[in-house]
C-alpha positions in Angstrom: 0.0 0.0 0.0 2.8 2.4 0.9 4.6 1.5 -2.4 1.5 2.4 -4.4 1.1 5.7 -2.5 4.7 6.6 -3.1 4.4 5.7 -6.8 1.2 7.7 -7.2 2.7 10.6 -5.4 5.7 10.6 -7.7 3.5 10.7 -10.7 1.2 13.4 -9.3 4.2 15.7 -8.5 5.8 15.1 -11.9 8.7 13.1 -10.6 7.8 9.6 -11.5 9.9 6.7 -10.2 9.8 3.1 -11.1 7.8 0.6 -9.1 10.9 -1.1 -7.9 12.3 2.2 -6.6 9.1 3.0 -4.9 9.0 -0.5 -3.3 12.5 -0.2 -2.0 11.9 3.3 -0.5 8.7 2.0 1.1 10.7 -0.8 2.7 13.2 1.7 4.0 10.5 3.9 5.5 8.9 0.8 7.1 12.3 -0.3 8.6 12.9 3.1 10.0 9.5 3.2 11.5 9.8 -0.2 13.1 13.2 0.7 14.5 11.8 3.8 16.1 8.9 1.9 17.6 11.3 -0.7 19.0 13.4 2.1 20.6 10.4 3.8 22.0 9.1 0.6 23.6 12.6 -0.2 25.0 12.9 3.3 26.5 9.5 3.0 28.1 10.3 -0.4 29.6 13.6 0.9 31.1 11.8 3.9 32.6 8.9 1.9 34.0 10.2 -1.6 34.9 7.5 -4.2 35.6 6.6 -4.4 39.3 7.8 -7.4 41.2 4.9 -9.4 42.7 5.2 -11.0 46.0 4.3 -14.7 45.7 2.6 -14.7 49.1 0.1 -12.0 48.3 -1.3 -13.7 45.1 -2.6 -11.9 42.0 
C-alpha cells in the first residue's frame, strides 16, 4: 500500500519513479518506523520496569 502511495505521489508531482524504486523506498521507511517503535518501547520499559509481585500476596 505504501509502495502504491509513493508511486502515485511521484507521478502526481511530476517526478515519476519506477515501481521497484518505490518499493525499496517503502521498505526503507517501514524499517525506520519499526526501529523507532522498538526504541520507544525499550525506553518506556527501562523507565517503568514491571513491578515485582510477592508470591505470598497472590494476584
